[in-house]
C-alpha positions in Angstrom: 10.7 12.7 -23.4 8.1 10.5 -25.1 8.3 6.7 -25.4 7.6 7.0 -29.2 10.9 8.7 -29.7 12.8 6.0 -27.7 13.8 2.5 -28.7 12.5 -0.4 -26.7 16.1 -1.0 -25.6 15.9 2.2 -23.5 13.0 0.8 -21.5 15.0 -2.3 -20.8 18.0 -0.2 -19.8 16.0 2.0 -17.5 14.3 -1.0 -15.8 17.6 -2.8 -15.3 19.2 0.4 -13.9 16.3 0.8 -11.5 16.6 -2.8 -10.4 20.3 -2.5 -9.8 19.9 0.8 -7.9 17.1 -0.6 -5.6 19.3 -3.6 -4.8 22.2 -1.3 -4.2 20.2 0.9 -1.8 19.0 -2.2 0.1 22.5 -3.7 0.3 24.0 -0.4 1.6 21.2 -0.3 4.1 22.1 -3.8 5.2 25.8 -2.9 5.4 25.2 0.1 7.6 22.6 -1.6 9.8 24.9 -4.6 10.3 27.7 -2.2 11.6 25.7 -1.1 14.6 25.0 -2.7 18.0 21.4 -2.8 19.1 21.8 -4.9 22.2 20.7 -2.2 24.6 17.5 -1.1 22.8 16.6 -4.3 21.0 18.0 -7.4 22.5 15.8 -9.7 20.3 16.8 -8.0 17.0 13.3 -7.4 15.7 12.9 -3.7 15.0 16.1 -1.6 15.4 18.1 -3.3 12.6 15.3 -3.1 10.1 14.6 0.5 11.1 18.1 1.6 10.3 18.1 -0.4 7.0 14.9 1.2 5.8 16.0 4.7 6.9 19.3 4.3 4.9 17.7 3.0 1.8 15.1 5.8 1.9 17.7 8.5 2.2 19.6 7.0 -0.7 16.5 7.1 -2.8 15.6 10.6 -1.7 19.1 11.8 -2.8 18.5 10.5 -6.3 15.0 12.0 -6.4 16.4 15.4 -5.3 19.0 15.3 -8.0 16.6 14.3 -10.7 14.1 16.9 -9.5 16.7 19.7 -9.7 18.0 18.8 -13.1 14.9 17.7 -14.9 12.1 19.0 -12.6 10.4 15.7 -12.4 7.3 15.6 -10.2 7.7 12.6 -7.9 4.5 13.2 -6.1 5.6 14.8 -2.9 2.5 16.9 -2.5 -1.1 16.4 -1.3 -2.3 15.7 -4.8 -6.0 14.8 -5.2 -7.0 14.8 -1.5 -10.5 13.6 -2.0 -9.5 10.6 -4.1 -6.5 9.9 -1.9 -8.6 9.7 1.2 -11.1 7.4 -0.6 -8.2 5.1 -1.5 -6.9 5.2 2.0 -10.2 4.4 3.7 -11.4 1.7 1.3 -8.0 0.0 1.3 -7.6 0.1 5.1 -11.1 -1.3 5.6 -10.4 -4.1 3.1 -7.1 -5.0 4.7 -8.6 -5.0 8.2 -11.5 -7.2 7.1 -9.2 -9.6 5.3 -6.7 -9.8 8.2 -9.4 -10.4 10.8 -10.9 -13.3 8.7 -7.4 -14.8 8.2 -6.5 -14.5 11.9 -9.8 -16.0 13.0 -9.3 -19.0 10.6 -5.8 -19.4 11.9 -7.0 -19.2 15.5 -9.6 -21.8 15.3 -7.3 -24.0 13.2 -4.7 -23.8 15.9 -2.3 -22.0 13.4 -1.9 -18.7 15.2 1.4 -17.1 14.5 4.1 -18.0 17.1 6.6 -15.3 17.8 10.2 -16.0 18.7 10.3 -13.1 21.1 8.2 -12.0 24.1 5.3 -9.7 23.3 6.2 -7.1 25.9 5.6 -3.4 25.6 9.0 -2.6 24.1 8.9 -5.3 21.4 5.3 -4.6 20.4 5.7 -0.8 20.3 9.1 -1.1 18.6 7.8 -3.3 15.8 4.6 -1.4 15.3 6.5 1.9 15.4 8.8 0.6 12.6 5.8 -0.5 10.5 4.0 2.8 11.1 6.8 5.3 10.7 9.3 3.7 8.3 8.0 0.8 6.3 5.6 2.8 4.2 7.7 5.9 3.6 10.9 4.0 2.9 9.4 1.4 0.5 7.0 3.7 -1.3 9.7 6.2 -2.0 12.2 3.6 -3.3 9.8 1.2 -5.0 7.0 3.5 -6.2 7.8 7.2 -6.5 11.3 6.7 -7.8 10.7 4.1 -10.5 7.3 5.4 -11.7 8.7 9.0 -11.9 11.8 7.9 -13.8 10.0 5.5 -16.1 7.5 8.2 -17.0 10.3 10.6 -17.7 12.5 8.4 -19.8 10.0 6.0 -21.5 6.9 8.2 -21.5 3.4 7.6 -20.2 1.4 7.3 -23.4 1.1 3.6 -22.6 -1.1 4.5 -19.6 -4.4 2.6 -19.3 -3.4 0.0 -21.8 -3.0 -3.0 -19.6 -6.2 -4.9 -18.4 -9.6 -3.6 -17.6 -8.2 -2.1 -14.4 -6.4 0.6 -16.5 -3.0 -0.2 -15.2 -0.1 1.7 -16.7 3.2 0.3 -17.8 5.0 2.1 -15.1 2.8 0.8 -12.3 3.2 -2.8 -13.4 7.0 -2.6 -13.7 7.3 -0.9 -10.3 5.2 -3.6 -8.7 7.4 -6.3 -10.3 10.5 -4.5 -9.1 9.1 -4.2 -5.5 8.4 -8.0 -5.6 11.9 -8.8 -6.7 13.2 -6.8 -3.8 11.7 -9.3 -1.5 13.8 -12.1 -2.9 16.7 -12.8 -0.5 20.0 -13.5 -2.1 23.7 -13.6 -1.2 26.8 -13.9 -3.4 29.2 -15.5 -0.9 28.0 -18.1 -0.4 25.6 -17.9 -3.3 22.0 -18.5 -2.3 18.5 -17.4 -3.3 15.5 -17.7 -1.0 12.0 -16.7 -2.0 8.5 -17.2 -0.8 6.2 -17.3 -3.8 3.1 -16.4 -1.9 4.8 -13.4 -0.4 6.0 -12.3 -3.9 2.5 -12.5 -5.3 1.1 -10.6 -2.3 3.8 -7.9 -2.7 3.0 -7.6 -6.4 -0.8 -7.2 -5.8 -0.2 -4.6 -3.1 2.3 -2.9 -5.4 -0.3 -2.6 -8.1 -2.8 -1.0 -5.6 -0.2 1.4 -4.3 1.0 2.3 -7.7 -2.5 3.0 -9.0 -3.2 5.2 -6.0 0.1 7.0 -6.6 -0.6 7.8 -10.2 -4.3 8.6 -9.9 -3.9 10.8 -6.8 -0.6 12.3 -8.2 0.9 11.8 -4.7 3.1 9.3 -3.0 1.7 10.4 0.4 -1.4 8.1 0.1 0.4 4.9 -0.8 2.9 5.6 1.9 0.1 5.9 4.5 -1.8 2.9 3.0 1.4 0.8 3.1 2.2 1.7 6.8 -1.4 1.2 8.0 -1.8 -2.2 6.2 1.5 -3.4 7.9 0.3 -2.1 11.3 -3.0 -3.9 10.9 -1.5 -7.2 9.8 1.3 -7.2 12.5 -1.0 -5.7 15.2 -3.8 -8.2 14.8 -1.3 -11.0 14.7 -0.2 -9.8 18.2 -3.7 -9.5 19.4 -4.7 -13.1 18.5 -1.4 -14.5 19.8 -2.0 -12.8 23.2 -5.6 -14.0 23.2 -4.4 -17.6 22.6 -1.9 -17.4 25.5 -4.4 -15.8 27.8 -7.2 -18.4 27.3 
């Protein structure tokens, strides 16, 4: 199905549907996660709840992907794709995130702005949070916010707009997916009605979304952005722990 044969209204409808579905998957994840008691395994509430939430939203997204794949045979990128290019993306991105995070942590450390955690940095808490970041953050979010929207947008709207936006050759689908993933980080409730957003976080999520989306499309695989996402989170959280422990020890 090519975008030339579809009205602009279809693009808006598909994007709106994706946004609603992503919010639905996240809210169902919250609902199920809230129904469980984690007191025994996670008394500080820092990794068990969010692990269940991400697992649920990932399973919901996978269900839709399976249905679309069986009916329309859409390739959502669950293969190795271009291994050489994928590994290049993974190594360069990981090195860049590591370097950026080290510099940021050093600046915070000498400026007496090291992150303060509201829970003890014991083995269970550290391993639990890092385990979540490594095993669930990347797979869950990249399936829901990258593979699903880019695959569906390409199918319904077409990909002939690819490499039209900016000198970075960013496609329509990648940009929209990055916007949707940023919107997902806006916290809101209906009763009582409230909206809470961190603008720097939204910008950061958008930039990373662009990188993950570009890797996904160029490598023709969601595997690499999943690993990139997880590794970047482990680096950021892990180095935060390291510098916090150093500050306490000195």
